[in-house]
C-alpha positions as CSV (number, residue, x, y, z in Angstrom):
1,X,18.5,46.1,9.4
2,X,15.1,46.4,7.6
3,X,12.1,46.1,10.0
4,X,10.0,43.0,9.5
5,X,6.5,43.8,8.1
6,X,3.5,42.3,9.9
7,X,1.3,42.8,6.9
8,X,1.1,39.1,6.2
9,X,0.5,38.2,9.9
10,X,-3.2,39.1,9.6
11,X,-3.6,36.6,6.8
12,X,-1.9,33.9,8.8
13,X,-4.3,34.1,11.8
14,X,-7.5,34.8,9.8
15,X,-9.4,31.6,9.2
16,X,-10.8,31.1,5.7
17,X,-14.4,32.2,5.3
18,X,-15.6,29.1,3.6
19,X,-13.2,26.2,4.2
20,X,-13.1,23.7,1.4
21,X,-15.0,20.4,1.9
22,X,-11.7,18.6,2.2
23,X,-10.8,20.6,5.3
24,X,-14.0,19.3,7.0
25,X,-14.1,15.7,5.8
26,X,-10.9,13.9,5.1
27,X,-10.3,12.7,1.6
28,X,-8.8,9.4,2.8
29,X,-9.9,7.2,5.6
30,X,-7.7,6.9,8.7
31,X,-4.7,4.5,8.6
32,X,-6.0,1.0,8.0
33,X,-9.7,1.8,8.0
34,X,-10.7,1.9,4.4
35,X,-13.9,0.1,3.5
36,X,-13.7,-3.2,1.7
37,X,-14.3,-1.7,-1.7
38,X,-12.8,-2.7,-5.0
39,X,-10.8,0.6,-5.5
40,X,-9.2,0.4,-2.1
41,X,-8.3,-3.3,-2.5
42,X,-6.9,-2.7,-6.0
43,X,-4.7,0.2,-4.7
44,X,-3.3,-2.0,-1.9
45,X,-2.8,-4.9,-4.4
46,X,-0.8,-2.6,-6.6
47,X,1.4,-1.5,-3.7
48,X,2.0,-5.1,-2.6
49,X,2.8,-6.3,-6.1
50,X,5.3,-3.5,-6.6
51,X,6.9,-4.4,-3.2
52,X,7.0,-8.0,-4.2
53,X,8.6,-7.2,-7.6
54,X,11.5,-5.4,-5.7
55,X,11.7,-8.0,-2.9
56,X,12.2,-10.9,-5.2
57,X,15.9,-9.9,-5.3
58,X,16.2,-10.3,-1.6
59,X,16.8,-13.5,0.4
60,X,14.0,-15.5,2.0
61,X,14.8,-14.3,5.5
62,X,15.5,-10.7,4.7
63,X,13.1,-8.1,6.1
64,X,10.9,-6.3,3.6
65,X,9.5,-3.1,5.0
66,X,5.7,-2.7,4.6
67,X,3.8,0.4,5.6
68,X,2.0,-0.2,8.9
69,X,-1.2,1.2,7.4
70,X,-1.2,-1.5,4.8
71,X,-0.6,-4.2,7.4
72,X,-3.4,-2.8,9.6
73,X,-5.7,-2.6,6.5
74,X,-5.0,-6.3,5.7
75,X,-5.8,-7.3,9.3
76,X,-9.0,-5.2,9.3
77,X,-10.1,-6.8,6.0
78,X,-9.8,-10.2,7.6
79,X,-6.4,-11.5,6.3
80,X,-5.3,-14.0,9.0
81,X,-2.5,-12.7,11.2
82,X,-1.2,-14.1,14.4
83,X,-1.8,-12.5,17.8
84,X,1.8,-11.5,18.0
85,X,1.6,-9.7,14.6
86,X,-1.7,-8.0,15.6
87,X,0.0,-6.6,18.7
88,X,2.9,-5.3,16.7
89,X,0.8,-3.7,14.0
90,X,-1.7,-2.0,16.2
91,X,0.1,-0.8,19.3
92,X,1.8,2.6,18.7
93,X,4.9,1.9,20.9
94,X,6.0,-0.9,18.7
95,X,6.4,1.2,15.6
96,X,8.8,4.2,15.1
97,X,6.4,7.1,14.3
98,X,9.0,8.8,12.1
99,X,9.2,5.7,9.8
100,X,6.0,3.7,10.2
101,X,7.1,0.5,8.5
102,X,7.3,-3.1,9.7
103,X,9.6,-5.8,8.3
104,X,8.0,-9.0,7.0
105,X,9.7,-12.0,5.3
106,X,9.3,-12.7,1.6
107,X,7.2,-15.7,2.4
108,X,4.8,-13.6,4.5
109,X,4.7,-10.9,1.7
110,X,3.7,-13.6,-0.8
111,X,0.9,-14.7,1.6
112,X,-0.4,-11.1,1.8
113,X,-0.2,-10.8,-2.0
114,X,-2.2,-14.1,-2.5
115,X,-4.8,-12.9,0.1
116,X,-5.3,-9.5,-1.5
117,X,-5.5,-11.1,-5.0
118,X,-8.2,-13.4,-3.8
119,X,-10.0,-10.5,-2.2
120,X,-9.8,-8.5,-5.5
121,X,-11.1,-11.5,-7.5
122,X,-14.2,-11.7,-5.3
123,X,-14.8,-8.0,-5.7
124,X,-14.4,-8.0,-9.5
125,X,-17.7,-8.2,-11.3
126,X,-18.1,-11.4,-13.4
127,X,-18.5,-9.5,-16.7
128,X,-15.4,-7.4,-16.0
129,X,-11.9,-8.7,-16.6
130,X,-9.5,-8.5,-13.6
131,X,-6.9,-5.8,-14.0
132,X,-3.5,-7.2,-14.9
133,X,-0.4,-6.4,-12.9
134,X,1.7,-3.8,-14.7
135,X,4.7,-6.1,-15.1
136,X,2.5,-8.8,-16.6
137,X,1.0,-6.3,-19.0
138,X,4.5,-5.1,-20.0
139,X,5.6,-8.6,-20.6
140,X,2.6,-9.3,-22.9
141,X,3.2,-6.0,-24.8
142,X,6.9,-6.8,-25.4
143,X,7.4,-9.7,-27.9
144,X,10.9,-10.1,-26.6
145,X,9.5,-11.3,-23.3
146,X,7.5,-14.2,-24.6
147,X,9.8,-16.9,-23.4
148,X,8.9,-18.7,-20.2
149,X,11.2,-18.2,-17.2
150,X,12.5,-21.8,-17.8
151,X,13.5,-20.9,-21.3
152,X,15.4,-17.7,-20.4
153,X,19.1,-17.9,-20.0
154,X,21.1,-15.6,-17.7
155,X,24.8,-15.2,-18.6
């Protein structure tokens, strides 16, 4: 058997001389504690819209998993939630740490999407157009998708 070399061990225990700035200050705020700024609201809006696009194929009472950090962020930004929801989102023993998601209904997801869209609208400057949802932009770009949902046939 070949003896193991400990040449790399000295590098493993030697701290870097000048750690990068990201090692000192986190690049992202802690879970659910982002400031109420347009970029953070827009990022959460995109995630919620993408989740809603997928969830539209589910039943009304099916559970849709949302990341706990997103739910905490909504609560911290003032989206109304019940006392029971607040307890479930913020107490660590109610969430599985290996999979930090929480199921919500489609109706509740739509409420969250409406709240985040309203928040984004208030943070958008009056002279700047509000960013379109990617699916909406794709539908406008594709002339085959010009029919309204009522005019479409499924066969």
